N, C-alpha and C positions, 0 to 999 in steps of 0.2 A: 903020161896017157891023159890026151886033151878031153877039156868035158864040155860036153854038148851044150849051145844054147838054149833057157829055157824058152818054154814056147808061151803062147800068150796066155792059155790058160795058167800057167807056172808063175807068169809076173803079179796076174790077179790074186795069187795066193801067196802074196808076201806074208812074212811071218809076222804073228801076232805083235810082236814087240818093235819092228818099225813102225806097223801101222799105229800103235799107241803113241810114238811120239811125233808122229805126223797130228795127229789129233791134239794132242796136249800145244803143240806151237800154233795151231789153229787158235785155240782156245785162249791163248798167250797174247794174240794179235789182237785179237776181240774185244778182250777184257782191257787193251793197254792203246789202242790207236789213236784217241782223245789226247792223249801226254804227248805222242810221235807227232800228231798234228802242231799242238801247240808249240813244242822243242822247235820244229822246225821254222814256224813263223819268227818265233824270237832269234832264230840264228840269221833268217833271212832279214831282218827290221837291222841285226847288229852291222851287218855287209853294207847295208844302205847307208846309217849313218856313218860306218866308217868311210864309206867314200864321199860323202857329205863334206866332212871333216876335212880329207884330204884336198877336194875342190877349193874350201874355203881357204884352206892355209896355201895352197899354191896359186890356182888360179883368178881368185876373187881379193885377194888380200890387197892389193892397192887400192881398189875401189874401197874397201872398209877403212883402210890407213887414212884416207883423204876425209871420208864422211867425219869420223872422230874428229881429226884436224881442224875441221870446218865447222862443227857446233861449237861454240862459245858460252860459257858461263858469264852472266855481266851483272853488273849491280844498276839497278835503275833508281833514279830520286825520286820519293814521294814527296812531292811539295805540300808544306803545312798551308792549311786554310787561315789567311789573314784574319785576325778579329775584327769585328763590326764596331764602329764609332755611331754612338747615338746621343741622341740627344737626352734631355733630363726625362723624358716622359717615353722614352724605348724607340721614339720614333730615328729609323736610320739614317746616319749622314753620310756613311762611307761602308760599303758591301763588297765583298771579292767573289765574284762568280766564274764558274769553272770555264775553260777556254782549253782548246788544243792549239801546239803549233807543231808545225812540221819542219823537220830536219832531216839532212843527208847522212849518208857514211860512205865519202871520198873514197875508204879503201876499197870498201865492198862494190862500190860502184865500178872502180877503175879493173877490178877484177872482173866483175860480171861483164863488161865489154872486152876483156880480153879473152875470157871463155868463149862469148859469142861469136868473134873473131875467128876463132880456132874450131868452131863448130862442136863444142863440148857441152851444150846444153841441153837439156830435153825441150822438145816441142812447145808446153806449154810454160815454158819459162822463157826461152828465145822470142815469141812473139810480143813480150812484152819490152818497151822502151820506156826504162823509167824516167829519164831526163826529159824525153819530148814529152811524155805523158804528164810530168809532173807541172813543167813550163805550162804546158796548155790548162791545166787547172789553175794555175795561180797566174794567167795572163802576162806572163812575164817572156821576154826572149830566149830562145832555147839556147841560145849563145850565151846568154849571161850564166846560165844555170849551168852551162859546160863549162865555164870560164872558171866557175866556183868550185868546181870539183877539179879541176885542173891544179888550180892554184893551191889546194890542201888536201892533195893526192894521200898524204901521210897521216891524216885525221881520220876519226872514224866517229866525231860527231861536230857537224855545222850546222846551225838553225837555218833555216829558211825564210820562214815568215813565220811572225809571231802573232798568236792570240787569232785564229782564223774564226770567220763565222761557221757556227756548227755544220749549217750545210755543206760547205767543202771541205770540212775535216770529216764528214761522212764519206764525202766521195772518194778523197782518197784514202780514206780507211779500207773502203770496199776495194780498191783498185788492187791492193795487195802487190804494191810495185818492191821489186829489190832495192836494199840499199836506202830504203824511205822509212822514214818512223813518224810518228806523232808523239809528241811529248804533252801532259797533260799539266796545265799551269792554271792561274788565276789572274784574272782583270780586273782591277778596283773600278767600282763604280759608285759616282758621287749622284744621288738624287734630288740633294738641293744646288744644284750646278752652280753656278758663279754667286749666288746669297751668300756662300759661306766660304767660297774656296781659299782665298787667300788666309783665312784661319785654320783648314783642315790642312792645306796645303796637298800635297798629291805625291803617286808613288810614280818607282820607274818601271820599264818593262817584266823588272823581275819581281814588284809586288812589295819593292822596300821604298820605305819612307825616305823624300829627297827634300820636301820643305814643309813648313808649319808642324802640326801636330803629329802628322804621319812620320815626321822625322823625329820627333822630339820624343816622341813613346813608340820609336819602332822595335826595339826590342820585346816591349810589352806586347806591342800587337800582333808580331811576326810570327811567331810559333817557332818550332825545331822541324825540318825535313826529316822525313825518314827513307828506309831503302828495303828495296826487295831484290832478289836475285831469278833474274830470267836466263831462258837457254834461245841462243838463236842459231838458224843455220847458215848455209853461206850465203844466203842471199839477203840476208838482214832481216830475216820472217821470225816472230817471236814462235816457237814452238812448245816451249813448256813455262810455267809458271812454277820457281823451284820456291815460292813461298815470301812472305816479309822477314825481314832480317831486323828489321826497326822500324815501330809505328811511328808515324806521323805525330805531331803533337802541335793541335791548334794553336792560335794565338789568344791574347784574351782582349773581351771586347771591353771598350774605353767608353763611359757613360760622361757626355759632356754637361756642365753647368747651361748649355744653352737651349733655351725653349724653341723651336723649330719654327712654330706661329710667330714669335715676336723678332724672331732674324729675317723671316721674308719679308714682315712690316718694314723693320729697320732698313734694311736693304734697299728695297723698293722707295721707301722715300727718301734715303738719302739719296739714291741716283737718281730722282726725280728733281730735287732739289739742287744738285749739283749741272745737270745739265738745263736746266731752266736759267742758270745765274753764267752758264757756259765758265763753269770753274775749271781749275786743273786736277783737282781730286778731292776726296772728303772719306771722312771716318765719324765714326759713331759708337759709343758703349752705353748699352745699356746695365746697370747693376742692381742687384737686391741687398737694399741698405741692410738689413738684418742677418744676412750669410755673407756676403761678401762676393757672391756669385755671378758671376757674367752672364748675364740672361741672353744677352744679344752684343755681337760685334762685326760692324760691318765697313767694309772698304771699297770706295767705286774711284776708279773702274777697277775693273774684278776682271775675271777668265772663266772661262767653260772645260772645267778640268776633265769633261767628258770627250772632249774636241781641240785639242792641244796644237793646233796648225798655229793659230796668231798668239801663242803665249809666250809673254815676254816678260823680263824683270819688271818692267815697272807695272804691269796687270798682277804680278802673283803678290807685291809686297804688302804685307799687313800695315797698314799706314798707322793702325792705332796703336801699333807696339814699336815699332822699328823707324818709325818718322819723328820727329822732335821739333816744335816749335816755341816760340815766344810767346807767352799766353795773354798777354797783355792785361786788359782789365778783370778778366775771371781771377786773377790772383788776388783782387783787392779784398774779399771777404776774410783770406788769411791774413791779411795786413790788421783787419780791425779785430780779428782773434787774437792776436799778438797784443793790440793796443788793450784790449780789455784784461787779458791775462798778466797784463803787465800791474794792473791796479791804477794806472795814470789815467786812463779814461773810461769814462762811463757812456752808455747810449745817446745820453742828453749832450754829451761833452761836444763841444762847437768849434770849428777852423773859421777863421775868414779867410776866404779864398778870393779876396779884390785884388789886383782887379781884373783876376782871370787868368793869370800867369804869377811864376814865382821864379827868381833865379838862385839856384842851388850848385856850389861846385864851378861856377863859372858855365851851366848850362842852365838855359831857359825852357822851363816846364809851363805847357799851357793845358787850361782846359777849354772845349768848345766853345764856352762864350763865358762870361763873369756871372757867376752862381750866388757870391755874396757870402754870408754866413751858413754854413750848414753845421748840423749834426751829423752823428755816425749815420744816420738813416739817410741824411740829403747825400751824404759822400758817396754812399752805394747807388742810391735810385739817380744820381745823374751823373754818375761815374767821373769822379772828381781827382784827376791827376793831382792836381794842386793839393786836394784836400788830404789825400794819402800820402803824398810825399813830406807835408807838416807832421804827418803821425810818425813816419819814420824817423825824420828828424830827432824827433822827442825821444821816442824809445830805445833810438838806436840799433846799429846793424846787428849785433849779436844777438838780441832779441828777436829779431824779425826773422833772420837766419835760423835759430833754435825751433822757432814756430814752424815754418817751412819744412826744415829738414825732418820734425816730427810727423807732419803731415804727409810724408814717403815723398819729397822731391829729392831730385839727383841720387836716386837710388832704385835699380829695377824693384819692379812688384814682386818677383820670387813666381812668378806663375811658369816659367820654365820655356818661354817659347823662343826659338832658336832667332837669333838676331835681334831679342828685343835689347832697348837702348836704355841707359839710365837717367836720362836728360842731362842738364848742367844746371848743377849749382855749389858755386864756388866757394871756399870758407870766408867768412864773414871779415876775415882779417886783411883779406886781397881787396873789398871795397871800397872805393872812395866816398867822398860824400855824395856827390851825385850819382855814383853806382847805387847807393843805398837807396836812394831816394825811387831810383829805375824800378829797383826791386819790388818798391811797393806796390808799382802799379802794371809789374807783369813784363817788364825789358830788364836784360840781362841776365837769365836764366831761360832754360828752355825744358820744357815737359812735353810728356806722350800724352795722348787722350785716355789710356788707362791709369795714368799715373792722375791726372786730372779728376778723371769719376771715383779712383778710390779715395782722394783726398777730400771731395764735396761729399761722398758716401758717409767718411768720419764726421764731418760736418752734421750732417743727416742723422748721425748715431749716438748723438749725443757725446762726441769727443770720442768715442770708440774706434779706434783705427783697426780693421781685419783687413788681412792681407787677401787681394782680389784672386778668385778661382775660377779657372776654366772648366774645372771638374764639378761633378755636382755634389755639393755637400752633404753629408749623414750627418744628424749631430748639432750641437751648440759649438759655432766656430770659436776658438781663440780670439780673444781681442787685445789691443793695449789701450791705455787711458791716455791718450795723448793732450788733451785739454779740459780744464774743467767742462762739465757738463750744460753748467748754466750759461757760461760764455759763447759755446758752441748754438745752444738752443736761442740765445739772442740774435746771433748772426744770422741764424734761418728765418728767423722772424723779421729783421732788417730787411733781407732779401725779398721778401714780397712785394716790395714796394718797388723794385726793380721791373716787375710785370704789369704795374698799373700805368693807368693811360699818362701819368706825368714820368714813369722810368721810361729808359732804354730799349725794353723788351716786351711792350704790349702785345707784339706778335705770338708770344708765348702763352698768352692765359687760354685755359682749359674752362667751359661752363661746367658751372659744377663741384670744381676744384680749386683749393688755395695752391700757387704754383709759388716757390721761392728760387730765385735764380739770378744769374750774372752772365752780361755779355763781356767778350771781349775781343776788340779790332786792335789788331797790330802791326806793323809794317813789315813785310819781308826784306829781308836783306839781299843787295843786289849781288851781281857777279864779281862788281867794282868793290865787295865787302860795305858798301853804305847801304842805309835805310833807303827802300824804293819810295818813292812818290805815287807809283802807280800800281803796286803788289801789294795783297794784305790777305792775312791771315785773319778769318771769323769765326769765334766761339761763341757757343753760349752752353752753358752747365747750369742744370736746375734741377728741383727736388720735388718731388710730390708722391701723397697729400702734403702740404706745408705743415698740417697740424696734426698729421702722423706718419712722417715720412715714411715709403716702404720701397720708391723707386728713384734712382739718380739718372738723368741722362746728360752725356755729353756729345754737343755737335761739333765736330771743325769741319769747315770749307775753305778750301785754299785756294786764292788768287780768283775772287770771283771776277769776271770780265763786261757783264751785263746787268746792268741798273745799279744800283746802291751795293757799296762794298761794305756798309755796317751791318756788323754782327745781329740788331734788332730785325733788319730787314733780310739779312741772308740765312743766319742759323738758326733763330728762334722759331719762324714757321716750320722748318724742318722739325724740331724740338716738337712744336703743338702738335704735328700730324702723327708723331711715331709717339710722344708720349700718351696722347687722347687713344689711341688707339690700344696701347698696351694696358691703360687702366680698365678699358673696356674689359678685355679679351680674359685680363687678373680677376674681373669681379672686384676691383676694388670699390670700396662705397665710396662716393663723393663724401666732402666734407664742406661743402660752402653752397649747399641747397638755397635758393631763395624761399621765405617763412612765408609771403602774401602775395595773392594775387598780382599788387602792383609791384611788387619785387620782380617777379616772375616774368611780367612783361619786357620790364625794363631790363631784366637778365639777359632775354631773348632777342632783344633788340640790338643788333651789332652796332659795337660802339664805334666812330668812325674814328680812324687812323689817321694821327697828323705826323705831318714831316718829323723824323727824327732829329729834335733840336736840343735832346739832352746831351750831347756829346758824340754819341753813336759807338761808344767804346765797350 
């Protein structure tokens, strides 16, 4: 029997048990709705992440593989800063300044233009034309730059232009050109220009020494480059700096013995003298007697190391050390020193030079004129070849050679300059009788300007030979006693007569100072191997102050063509100009000031310079 459906009132009258279950359910939902919402959100996020992962794995896999392959880690060189070269007072003579050089990556540029043709580049990249833009910046034909790319397609680094001016480098950097980069480098700058260029030498585009002191001290100056890692994208742009792997180690500074003020003075006066006499070239060395330091060393002609367009081997030669010449009568002081040291001669000993010539070993040796009987002072004052030859004949070749060798002739000075020559001084056993005589007045051997300066410094330093130095000397230098002090002091005293009005070099006189020195005028050897009658080397080597020697200066002027060719007229005036300025700059006290008003008047009145009748050698 079927049951009738409940009425509405009966529905509302549901049992209390069912009603309780409903209430409990509602209460549970009220208490846990926050948990339900959070759980739902987590589930939704998981679904989104899962979908993105599927998308990356399937639809965008190629894009990111390409990006990972295009980004490359590269090592970049950090250039080392080359050390400065300074003078003895810290004044810069050679410094390296930072510059940028522009380079290209032909591989990246080739790839760039291939992608450009395929329409595969973003618009912001596509609108750039690196070859056209860079060529315009550098004012070079686009075809030339394109040819550089085409001929180096397999390379990743090619310099286009080195050491740009800063404003141009900034423009290129701001353009962000694909496949184009800038490399920090250093450019050498020489504040003293041509005044010291042959001594310093120069560096190449990579800041490596190629000549002069830059070459001989390259390892000391250069330092060690460093390295850093960078990350670059497909277009050659740096996208990340991964850090320095190896720090660059800067080079050491080099302090020279040179005084920049004296160098300018020496160079300018030498250049003036060479030009005045229309000479082929000249050299000069100024030395500190007590330390052996070279305070100035000049060569003319020279070159501007900051503008090398006209640079040539003839201009870059440091003639004070790489050129050799027969010194002529400037060697006679060493002949006199050897005579005194032999014990066979005294300052008062005499030689009869009549009739003004002598025949030795089949050769005729002549003086400028007949000087008659001369003592040792007279031989130097008149520069008598006959007198010097008689001395050499008496003391013999071995004694003369031993003395010359002791004063440093025939051997390099040890300064470490590239290309320095040792000169020539053959073993005395190879000398003929006439050759022994010739050596006594400076023929048959060859010397450099620096050798001659070092030898005169030894004379001035009481017979103590100090090897010359191009670097600043700290402390007392070592020396060798190569000749008796009394003999050397005697020779310095005798040499004061050379600059007297009766000597060969009155134009070397300096007011207020006693000067000791010697001229030398020697014939040059022509292309046919014989001595020329028209071409001469002129030399003056001087010591100041003679009573307390502190400086030695040697001047060499080669092949003067205008005016007199005698050393007393060519080299001696240059000595006067340089040495007088040096004594003043170094505040060296005069040793020959007049003591009475009458003497002052006489001393300040110019002494008429007579024509050189003393032999001119």
